[in-house]
C-alpha positions in Angstrom: 0.1 0.0 0.0 1.2 3.5 -0.8 0.2 4.9 2.5 1.2 3.2 5.8 -1.3 3.2 8.7 -0.4 5.0 11.7 -0.3 1.8 13.6 2.2 0.4 11.2 4.4 3.5 11.6 4.3 3.1 15.4 5.4 -0.6 15.0 8.3 0.5 12.8 9.4 3.0 15.4 9.4 0.4 18.1 11.2 -2.1 16.0 13.9 0.4 15.0 14.3 1.7 18.5 14.0 5.3 17.4 13.3 7.8 20.1 10.5 10.2 19.7 8.5 12.3 22.2 5.2 10.8 21.3 4.5 7.6 19.4 1.2 9.0 18.2 2.7 12.3 17.0 1.3 12.9 13.5 4.6 14.6 12.6 6.2 11.1 12.9 6.0 9.2 9.6 7.9 7.5 6.8 8.6 7.9 3.1 6.9 5.6 0.6 9.9 5.6 -1.7 13.6 6.5 -1.6 14.1 10.2 -1.4 17.2 12.5 -1.6 17.7 14.7 1.4 18.9 18.2 1.0 20.4 20.8 3.2 17.6 23.2 2.5 14.1 23.3 0.9 15.1 23.0 -2.7 17.1 20.8 -5.1 19.7 23.5 -5.5 20.9 23.0 -2.0 23.5 20.3 -1.3 22.2 16.8 -1.1 23.3 15.3 2.2 21.9 11.8 2.2 19.2 9.3 1.2 16.0 8.4 3.1 14.9 4.9 2.5 11.2 4.0 2.4 9.8 2.7 5.7 12.4 4.5 7.9 10.7 6.6 10.6 11.5 10.3 10.6 9.9 13.3 12.3 8.8 16.4 10.6 10.4 19.5 12.3 9.4 22.4 10.1 8.3 23.3 6.5 8.6 25.9 3.9 5.9 28.5 3.4 4.1 26.4 0.7 4.4 23.1 2.5 5.9 21.2 -0.5 9.2 20.8 1.3 9.6 19.7 5.0 12.6 19.5 7.3 12.9 16.0 8.8 15.1 14.3 11.3 15.9 10.6 11.8 17.2 9.4 15.2 19.3 6.6 16.6 18.3 4.4 19.5 19.8 6.7 22.1 18.1 9.8 20.5 21.1 11.0 18.5 20.1 12.7 15.3 21.4 10.6 12.4 19.9 12.4 9.5 18.8 16.1 9.4 17.6 17.8 6.2 14.9 18.6 3.7 12.8 16.3 1.5 9.9 16.8 -0.8 6.7 16.5 1.1 5.0 14.4 -1.6 7.3 11.4 -1.0 5.9 11.0 2.5 3.1 8.9 4.0 0.7 11.3 5.5 -0.6 10.4 8.9 -4.4 11.1 9.1 -3.9 13.8 11.8 -1.1 15.6 10.1 -1.9 19.3 9.5 0.6 21.8 8.2 -1.1 24.6 10.2 0.6 22.8 13.2 3.9 22.6 11.6 6.1 25.7 11.9 7.3 27.5 8.9 11.1 28.2 8.6 11.5 31.8 8.1 15.2 31.9 7.3 16.1 29.5 4.5 15.2 30.7 1.0 13.5 28.4 -1.5 16.7 28.0 -3.4 20.5 28.1 -2.7 21.6 30.5 -5.5 25.3 30.1 -4.7 25.2 26.6 -6.2 23.7 27.8 -9.4 26.4 28.2 -12.1 24.4 30.3 -14.6 24.0 33.9 -13.7 20.8 34.1 -15.8 19.2 31.2 -13.9 20.3 32.8 -10.5 17.8 35.5 -11.3 14.9 33.0 -11.4 16.0 30.8 -8.6 16.5 34.0 -6.5 12.8 34.6 -6.3 10.6 32.7 -3.7 8.1 30.1 -4.9 5.4 32.4 -3.6 6.1 36.1 -3.0 4.2 38.1 -0.3 1.5 40.7 -0.9 2.9 44.2 -1.0 1.4 47.5 0.5 1.0 48.6 -3.1 -1.3 45.7 -3.8 -3.3 46.5 -0.6 -4.0 49.9 -2.0 -5.2 48.2 -5.3 -7.5 45.9 -3.4 -8.9 48.8 -1.5 -9.5 50.9 -4.6 -11.1 47.9 -6.2 -13.5 47.4 -3.3 -14.4 51.1 -3.4 -15.1 50.8 -7.1 -17.4 47.9 -6.6 -15.1 45.1 -7.6 -15.6 41.7 -5.9 -12.2 41.1 -4.0 -13.1 37.4 -3.7 -13.7 36.9 -7.4 -10.8 35.6 -9.4 -10.4 35.6 -13.2 -7.8 34.2 -15.6 -6.0 36.0 -18.3 -3.8 33.8 -20.5 -3.3 31.1 -23.1 -3.9 27.4 -23.1 -1.6 26.9 -20.1 -4.4 27.9 -17.8 -7.6 27.7 -19.9 -8.4 24.2 -18.5 -11.0 24.0 -15.7 -8.3 22.0 -13.9 -6.5 25.2 -13.0 -8.2 27.2 -10.2 -11.8 26.5 -11.4 -11.8 23.3 -9.2 -12.0 25.7 -6.2 -15.6 26.2 -7.3 -16.4 22.6 -6.3 -16.8 21.2 -2.9 -15.1 17.8 -3.2 -11.5 18.8 -2.4 -9.4 16.3 -0.3 -6.5 18.4 1.3 -4.8 15.9 3.3 -2.2 17.9 5.5 -2.7 21.1 3.5 -5.4 22.6 5.8 -3.6 25.8 5.3 -5.3 26.5 1.9 -8.9 25.5 3.1 -9.9 29.2 3.9 -8.8 30.3 0.4 -10.9 27.7 -1.2 -13.9 28.6 0.9 -13.4 32.4 0.3 -12.8 32.7 -3.4 -14.8 32.0 -6.6 -13.2 31.6 -9.9 -14.8 33.1 -13.2 -15.6 30.1 -15.4 -15.9 31.9 -18.7 -13.1 34.4 -18.9 -13.1 36.4 -22.1 -9.3 36.9 -21.8 -8.4 33.3 -21.5 -8.5 31.1 -24.7 -6.6 28.5 -26.5 -4.1 30.2 -28.8 -4.3 33.5 -27.3 -1.0 35.3 -26.7 0.1 38.5 -24.8 -0.4 40.7 -27.9 -3.8 39.2 -28.9 -5.4 39.8 -25.5 -4.8 43.4 -26.3 -6.3 43.2 -29.8 -9.9 44.1 -30.3 -10.2 41.6 -33.2 -10.0 38.8 -30.5 -12.9 40.2 -28.5 -15.6 38.1 -30.2 -17.8 37.7 -27.1 -21.1 39.3 -27.5 -20.7 41.0 -24.2 -17.7 43.0 -25.6 -18.3 46.5 -26.8 -17.0 47.9 -30.1 -13.3 48.4 -30.0 -12.8 46.8 -26.7 -10.0 44.4 -26.2 -10.5 41.0 -24.6 -8.6 42.2 -21.6 -10.7 45.4 -21.2 -13.9 43.4 -21.9 -13.2 40.7 -19.3 -12.2 43.3 -16.6 -15.5 45.2 -17.2 -17.9 42.2 -17.6 -16.9 40.2 -14.5 -15.6 42.8 -12.2 -13.2 40.4 -10.5 -10.8 41.8 -8.0 -7.9 39.4 -8.7 -6.6 38.2 -12.1 -4.0 35.4 -12.7 -1.9 36.3 -15.7 -0.1 33.4 -17.6 1.3 33.7 -21.1 4.1 31.5 -22.3 4.3 28.9 -25.2 2.8 31.0 -27.9 4.8 34.1 -26.9 8.1 32.1 -26.9 7.5 31.2 -30.5 6.3 34.5 -31.7 8.4 37.2 -30.0 11.5 38.2 -28.3 11.8 39.2 -24.6 11.7 42.9 -25.2 8.3 42.7 -27.1 7.1 40.3 -24.4 8.0 42.6 -21.6 6.2 45.5 -23.3 3.0 43.5 -23.8 3.0 42.0 -20.2 3.6 45.6 -18.9 0.5 46.9 -20.8 -1.5 44.0 -19.4 -0.3 44.8 -15.8 -0.9 48.4 -16.2 -4.4 47.9 -17.7 -5.3 45.7 -14.7 -3.9 48.1 -12.1 -5.7 51.0 -13.8 -8.9 49.0 -13.4 -8.1 48.3 -9.7 -7.5 44.7 -10.3 -4.5 42.8 -8.6 -2.6 40.9 -11.4 -0.7 37.8 -10.3 2.1 36.8 -12.5 3.6 33.3 -12.9 6.9 32.1 -14.3 6.2 29.2 -16.5 8.0 25.8 -16.7 10.3 25.2 -19.7 11.8 21.9 -20.6 15.7 22.0 -21.2 15.1 19.9 -24.3 13.0 22.6 -25.9 15.0 24.3 -28.7 13.6 27.6 -27.3 14.6 26.9 -23.8 16.8 30.0 -23.3 14.1 32.2 -24.9 11.6 30.9 -22.3 14.2 31.7 -19.6 14.4 35.2 -20.9 10.7 35.6 -20.9 10.5 34.4 -17.4 13.2 36.9 -16.4 10.9 39.7 -17.8 8.1 38.4 -15.6 10.4 38.6 -12.6 11.4 42.1 -13.5 7.9 43.4 -14.0 6.6 41.8 -10.9 9.4 43.6 -8.8 9.0 46.8 -10.7 5.2 46.9 -9.9 5.2 45.2 -6.5 3.1 42.3 -7.9 2.4 38.9 -6.5 4.7 36.4 -8.4 4.3 32.7 -8.4 7.7 31.1 -9.2 6.3 27.9 -10.9 9.5 27.6 -12.9 11.6 27.2 -9.9 9.2 25.0 -8.0 8.8 22.5 -11.0 12.6 21.9 -11.4 12.3 18.9 -9.0 9.3 17.4 -10.7 9.5 14.6 -13.4 9.8 16.2 -16.8 9.7 19.6 -15.0 5.9 19.1 -14.4 5.2 19.1 -18.1 3.1 16.7 -20.2 4.4 14.8 -23.2 4.2 17.9 -25.4 6.8 19.6 -23.1 4.6 22.6 -23.1 1.5 22.1 -21.1 1.3 21.1 -17.4 0.8 17.4 -16.7 -2.4 16.6 -14.9 -2.9 14.0 -12.3 -6.1 12.7 -13.8 -8.3 13.7 -10.9 -11.0 16.4 -11.5 -10.9 17.8 -8.0 -8.3 19.3 -5.7 -6.5 16.3 -4.2 -3.6 16.8 -1.8 -3.6 13.7 0.4 -1.3 11.6 -1.8 1.6 13.7 -2.9 0.5 14.8 -6.4 2.3 18.2 -5.9 5.5 16.3 -6.3 4.6 14.7 -9.5 2.2 16.8 -11.6 2.7 20.4 -12.8 -0.9 21.3 -12.6 -1.3 20.0 -9.0 1.8 22.1 -8.0 0.5 25.2 -9.8 -2.8 25.0 -8.0 -1.1 24.6 -4.7 1.1 27.6 -5.3 -1.9 29.6 -6.5 -3.9 28.7 -3.4 -1.1 29.8 -1.0 -1.1 33.1 -2.9 -4.7 33.5 -2.7 -4.6 32.8 1.1 -2.1 35.6 1.5 -4.6 37.8 -0.4 -7.5 36.5 1.7 -5.7 37.6 4.8 -5.0 41.1 3.4 -8.7 41.4 2.3 -9.9 40.3 5.7 -7.7 43.0 7.3 -9.0 45.6 5.0 -12.7 44.7 5.8 -11.9 44.5 9.5 -10.4 48.0 9.5 -13.3 49.3 7.5 -15.7 47.9 9.8 -13.9 49.5 12.8 -13.8 52.9 11.2 
């Protein structure tokens, strides 16, 4: 069986003589497969050992997302024999494990850039998997609420990478299984996702979302771009922006940066928070370095405008095939049509990982929106 019962884990602890404070501690578990152990929460850190399946370990802390955990293994006398970080998705999850009870390490970055040889890649690895929400975006949220926008409504602006209902739209269902990721439950409950975005279509690119010729929806006004039309029609307060494969093959990074900047400035002018995402690129792709350069533009723009940035490119480096499907372009799906985080899918499938990163970002936004509404109520 892929998941060990808590009883079996306890038996393993007793058999091995390992010393733990509590045998029924939900942070005590095993891995279901052999896993490399790293000095920090990412594959750019030095690997320091191997954790074999079935060997008891204790979860000490986690990264912000929860997809990496710091674990320790002990000898019979309580001596720590292995101390490092592994991918969370390789673990058997005890039923009572909740990441809200596991402290977040506030010191280690998501990547060790000193081990990265390419200065270009250092720029990407240097960004966290999920950035925080800036005071600038708080102002945008406040302005959006004043303008009548729904801060809990999320729309998508992008190409075929995010057009699938498997990205974000699964939040609109009620059949999620979160496993230890109780930290994203409040975001799922709080937000609704637009299911018919006018600015998210197969074949769309960063330039075509700004072209009125692509605004074929009957709800769009004459001369209105798909982006303007979407921002007007649905009145969402948050927009996930993701353009990649079509742009890599049709423009250079300078043009891409110009188009993304227009999209960002249009959203901000409409009092909408744009969330940018770096996209995964397979090293075998002949346009790999062009994809890297486009991702660098996303990082630059996010930093320039104080935007939320999801670093999917960095997060997906450890996944099989970089989280990509057979076409080496689109994110691989788990096959499940609901949010499922009780069996480690975020360590195997790009779409599962992206949804997790997006939900952590939305939870940060939810916290800020709650604070805005609390302060408004007190004034």
